[in-house]
Structure formats: C-alpha cells, structure tokens
C-alpha positions as CSV (number, residue, x, y, z in Angstrom):
1,X,-17.0,-11.6,-28.4
2,X,-14.2,-12.8,-26.2
3,X,-13.1,-10.2,-23.7
4,X,-10.6,-12.4,-21.8
5,X,-7.5,-10.9,-23.5
6,X,-8.7,-7.4,-22.5
7,X,-9.3,-8.5,-18.9
8,X,-5.9,-10.1,-18.7
9,X,-4.2,-7.0,-20.2
10,X,-6.0,-4.8,-17.6
11,X,-4.9,-7.1,-14.8
12,X,-1.3,-7.1,-16.0
13,X,-1.3,-3.3,-16.4
14,X,-2.7,-2.8,-12.9
15,X,0.0,-5.2,-11.5
16,X,2.8,-3.2,-13.3
17,X,1.4,0.1,-12.2
18,X,1.2,-1.1,-8.6
19,X,4.8,-2.3,-8.6
20,X,5.8,1.1,-10.1
21,X,4.0,3.0,-7.4
22,X,5.4,0.8,-4.7
23,X,8.9,1.5,-6.0
24,X,8.4,5.2,-5.8
25,X,7.4,5.3,-2.1
26,X,10.0,6.8,0.2
27,X,7.9,7.2,3.3
28,X,5.0,4.9,4.3
29,X,2.6,6.3,6.9
30,X,0.6,3.7,8.9
31,X,-2.4,4.7,11.1
32,X,-3.4,1.5,13.0
33,X,-7.0,1.1,13.9
34,X,-8.7,-1.7,15.9
35,X,-9.4,-3.7,12.8
36,X,-8.2,-1.7,9.8
37,X,-4.9,0.2,9.2
38,X,-4.9,3.2,6.9
39,X,-1.7,3.5,4.7
40,X,-0.4,6.5,2.8
41,X,2.8,6.4,0.7
42,X,4.8,9.5,-0.1
43,X,7.3,10.0,-2.9
44,X,10.7,11.8,-2.5
45,X,8.9,15.2,-3.1
46,X,6.4,14.5,-0.3
47,X,3.5,14.0,-2.6
48,X,0.9,11.3,-1.7
49,X,1.2,8.6,-4.4
50,X,-0.6,5.7,-2.6
51,X,-3.5,5.4,-0.2
52,X,-5.1,2.1,1.0
53,X,-6.9,0.6,3.9
54,X,-5.8,-2.9,4.9
55,X,-7.2,-5.2,7.6
56,X,-4.8,-5.6,10.5
57,X,-4.4,-9.3,10.0
58,X,-3.4,-8.8,6.4
59,X,-0.9,-5.9,6.9
60,X,2.3,-7.9,7.1
61,X,1.5,-9.9,4.0
62,X,0.6,-6.7,2.1
63,X,3.9,-5.0,3.2
64,X,6.0,-7.8,1.7
65,X,5.6,-6.2,-1.7
66,X,7.3,-2.9,-0.6
67,X,11.0,-2.1,-1.0
68,X,12.6,-0.8,2.2
69,X,11.5,2.7,3.1
70,X,10.9,4.9,6.1
71,X,7.8,3.9,8.1
72,X,6.0,6.5,10.2
73,X,3.3,5.1,12.5
74,X,0.8,6.8,14.7
75,X,1.1,5.9,18.4
76,X,-1.1,3.0,19.6
77,X,-2.7,3.4,23.0
78,X,-2.3,0.4,25.2
79,X,-5.1,-0.6,27.6
80,X,-3.8,-1.5,31.0
C-alpha cells in the first residue's frame, strides 16, 4: 500500500492551515528567553490562535512568514 499521496496531502493541508492562521494574527506576543522565545498570536477578537516556541537564532527566519502585525514583547533585562 502506497501512503505517499496521503502524506503529501497532509503536508499540503498543514501548510495551507499554517498560512491561514498566520494571516489571521493581529497581535504577536514574544517572550524572549535565553535560548528559546515563546510566541502567541492573537486574532482581532483577542483569542489565541497560535502558540509556538522557537529557538532564538531561528526567530527572524520564522517571522518572515508573517504579514505585518502589532508585536508585543516582554522586556529583556540587560546584564551590565
């Protein structure tokens, strides 16, 4: 039994759903950590439609897929 078409369909569907969710985000919250950033996307009604943890060095590449939106970020303490 060849399950490759099913796998390809699931990957395509996940990609379309991801793009749909990314288009619905009005506010993106970013909580920067030492190595991982926690992200939360809110729609126009304020409901959370997206949550993800991304390694800091991959954050900019990940954000390239988003349309422009409001970004809210937790303050980052600076060691002096």
